[in-house]
C-alpha positions in Angstrom: 28.8 26.2 -22.7 28.4 22.5 -23.6 25.5 20.6 -22.3 26.2 17.3 -20.6 24.4 14.3 -21.8 22.0 12.4 -19.5 24.4 9.5 -19.1 27.3 11.9 -18.1 25.1 13.5 -15.5 24.0 10.1 -14.1 27.7 9.1 -13.9 28.6 12.3 -12.1 25.7 11.9 -9.6 26.4 8.2 -9.2 29.9 8.8 -7.9 28.9 11.5 -5.4 25.6 10.0 -4.3 27.0 7.1 -2.3 29.3 9.5 -0.3 26.4 11.8 0.5 24.1 8.9 1.3 26.7 7.4 3.6 27.1 10.7 5.4 23.3 11.1 5.8 22.9 7.6 7.1 25.7 8.0 9.6 24.1 11.3 10.8 20.7 9.7 11.1 22.1 6.7 12.9 23.9 8.8 15.5 20.9 11.0 16.0 18.6 8.0 16.3 20.8 6.3 18.9 20.6 9.4 21.1 16.8 9.7 20.6 16.3 6.0 21.1 18.0 6.2 24.5 15.7 9.1 25.4 12.7 7.3 24.1 13.7 4.1 25.8 14.0 5.8 29.2 10.7 7.5 28.8 8.9 4.4 27.4 10.2 2.4 30.4 8.9 5.1 32.8 5.5 5.0 31.0 5.5 1.2 31.1 6.1 1.2 34.9 3.3 3.8 35.3 0.9 1.7 33.3 1.7 -1.3 35.5 1.2 0.9 38.6 4.8 0.4 39.6 5.3 3.9 40.8 8.4 3.2 42.9 10.4 1.8 40.0 9.2 4.7 37.8 10.4 7.3 40.3 13.8 5.6 40.7 14.3 5.3 37.0 13.3 8.9 36.5 15.6 10.2 39.2 18.6 8.2 37.9 17.9 9.2 34.3 17.6 12.8 35.2 20.9 12.8 37.1 22.6 11.0 34.2 21.2 13.5 31.7 22.4 16.4 33.8 25.9 14.9 34.0 26.0 14.4 30.2 24.7 17.9 29.6 21.5 16.8 27.9 19.4 19.7 29.2 16.2 19.0 27.4 15.9 15.4 28.7 16.8 16.5 32.2 14.2 19.2 32.1 11.4 16.9 30.8 12.3 14.3 33.5 12.3 17.0 36.2 8.7 17.9 35.1 7.6 14.3 35.2 9.2 13.5 38.6 6.8 15.4 40.9 3.8 13.8 39.2 5.4 10.3 39.7 6.2 11.1 43.3 2.6 12.2 43.9 1.3 9.0 42.4 3.7 7.0 44.6 2.6 8.8 47.7 -1.1 8.2 46.8 -0.4 4.5 46.3 1.4 4.2 49.6 -1.5 6.0 51.4 -4.1 3.7 49.7 -2.1 0.6 50.8 -1.9 2.0 54.3 -5.6 2.7 54.5 -6.4 -0.8 53.1 -4.2 -2.5 55.6 -5.6 -0.4 58.5 -9.2 -1.3 57.5 -8.2 -5.0 57.4 -6.6 -4.7 60.9 -9.7 -2.9 62.3 -11.9 -5.5 60.8 -9.9 -8.3 62.6 -10.0 -6.4 65.9 -13.8 -5.9 65.6 -14.2 -9.6 65.0 -12.1 -10.3 68.1 -14.1 -7.8 70.2 -17.5 -9.3 69.1 -16.3 -12.8 69.9 -15.7 -12.0 73.5 
């Protein structure tokens, strides 16, 4: 069995390497596009939550969950279904806090009107 010289091995690897590299890059690109869409949705939900925009976060989560279920992406749909009740709870808490704040302001005005008479 004859040994190949170093230059012959480099030539052999040099021809096959670009094909393999191109295939790997194409696979990584397709996987990264799918994960970037998932990451983008979740990052937008997190962004809405950090800005206390619960309504937008709930709407985005619901639409993304429905879309993921239609496309058959079960993991994303499952993770969104776990996040949705927490977002809805925060939305209800925000609505209740706003209602209480407005009720206090209204009662304060009525008290001032009653005292003025």
